[in-house]
C-alpha positions in Angstrom: 23.7 143.4 221.6 27.5 142.6 221.1 30.9 145.0 221.1 33.5 145.1 218.6 36.2 146.2 220.6 37.4 146.3 224.3 36.6 150.0 224.1 32.8 150.1 223.1 32.7 147.5 226.6 34.0 150.1 228.5 33.1 153.0 226.8 29.0 151.3 226.8 29.5 150.4 230.9 30.7 154.6 231.6 27.2 155.0 230.4 25.7 153.1 231.8 26.6 153.9 235.5 26.4 157.4 234.3 22.9 156.7 233.7 22.2 155.1 236.3 23.8 157.6 238.8 22.0 160.4 237.0 18.5 157.8 237.7 19.0 157.5 241.4 20.3 161.5 242.0 17.8 162.1 245.1 17.1 158.8 245.6 17.1 157.8 249.4 20.7 155.3 249.6 18.7 151.8 250.9 16.4 152.7 247.4 19.2 153.1 245.3 19.6 150.8 241.9 23.0 150.5 241.4 25.6 148.4 239.3 28.5 146.5 239.5 30.4 145.9 236.2 33.2 143.3 235.5 34.9 143.9 231.6 37.1 140.5 230.5 37.7 140.1 226.6 38.4 136.6 226.7 37.1 133.3 224.5 33.5 132.3 224.6 31.5 129.3 223.5 28.1 129.9 221.8 24.7 127.4 222.0 21.7 128.6 221.5 20.6 131.2 223.7 23.1 131.5 225.9 27.0 131.5 226.3 29.2 130.4 228.0 33.2 129.5 229.2 36.5 131.1 230.5 35.7 135.0 229.3 32.1 135.0 230.8 33.1 133.2 234.3 36.3 135.5 234.4 33.8 139.4 233.7 31.2 137.7 236.2 34.0 137.6 238.6 35.1 140.9 238.0 31.4 141.9 238.3 31.8 141.0 241.9 34.8 142.8 242.9 34.0 145.6 241.1 31.9 148.8 244.1 27.9 149.5 243.6 28.4 152.0 240.4 31.7 150.3 239.0 33.7 148.9 236.4 36.3 146.5 237.0 38.2 145.3 234.8 41.0 142.6 233.0 44.4 143.8 232.2 43.5 142.6 228.7 41.2 144.9 228.6 42.7 147.6 230.1 45.4 147.6 227.8 44.2 148.3 224.1 41.4 151.1 226.5 44.1 153.4 228.1 45.0 155.4 226.1 41.8 155.9 223.9 39.1 157.5 226.4 39.7 159.9 228.6 39.2 157.2 232.3 41.9 156.6 234.1 42.4 152.7 235.6 43.4 152.0 239.3 45.5 148.9 240.2 43.9 146.2 242.4 46.8 143.7 241.7 46.2 140.2 241.5 43.0 138.3 241.9 43.0 134.8 243.1 38.2 134.5 242.1 36.7 130.9 242.2 37.4 128.3 239.4 39.8 130.5 237.5 42.8 128.8 238.1 44.9 131.6 237.3 44.7 135.3 239.0 44.0 137.7 237.7 45.2 141.2 236.9 42.6 143.3 237.6 41.5 147.3 236.6 38.8 149.3 238.7 37.7 152.1 235.8 38.0 156.0 237.3 35.7 157.8 235.0 34.4 160.6 237.6 35.0 163.7 236.4 36.2 162.2 233.2 34.3 164.3 230.0 32.4 161.0 227.5 33.9 161.3 224.4 30.6 159.5 223.0 26.3 159.9 223.1 24.1 157.9 223.5 25.8 155.0 221.2 25.3 152.4 224.1 22.3 151.5 223.0 22.0 149.2 226.1 19.0 150.8 228.4 20.6 151.4 231.5 17.7 149.1 233.2 19.6 146.0 231.2 18.7 143.4 233.4 21.7 140.9 233.9 23.2 139.3 231.8 26.3 138.8 229.3 27.8 140.3 226.5 29.7 138.2 224.3 32.5 137.6 227.3 33.2 141.1 227.5 30.9 143.0 229.7 28.6 141.5 232.9 27.0 143.7 235.3 24.4 142.8 237.8 21.1 144.5 239.4 21.8 145.2 242.9 20.8 147.0 245.6 22.9 149.5 247.4 23.0 148.2 251.2 22.1 150.3 253.8 
């Protein structure tokens, strides 16, 4: 799946995180499955069935900065999204991450309590494996720490 825009990527990420939150309701903390999602807008290289490049690398690093059940985005994603969706963005400052030469201005997406402006358009099941889609979105399956 590819996203046509950063807005679509954030919308999808929020939908996935909300779906996982619903699935985890009533599940003991030690048995919950939670995603960390990092979203970046950047160039990528397609090679057969794989993609790579700085766009993917930054998204992967942002994913590592996200809280379990959370979404972390670069400023390149936040800027075009901030006035288009009902979510707020909490500044995390510039983050220095492995194998990226420059610091990345980073933001945490706050979607708790915000009314969704979409219904099931994401098309990514909440149980989707870790993968990157066009360098915009990268998430990793993690079990919460007990």
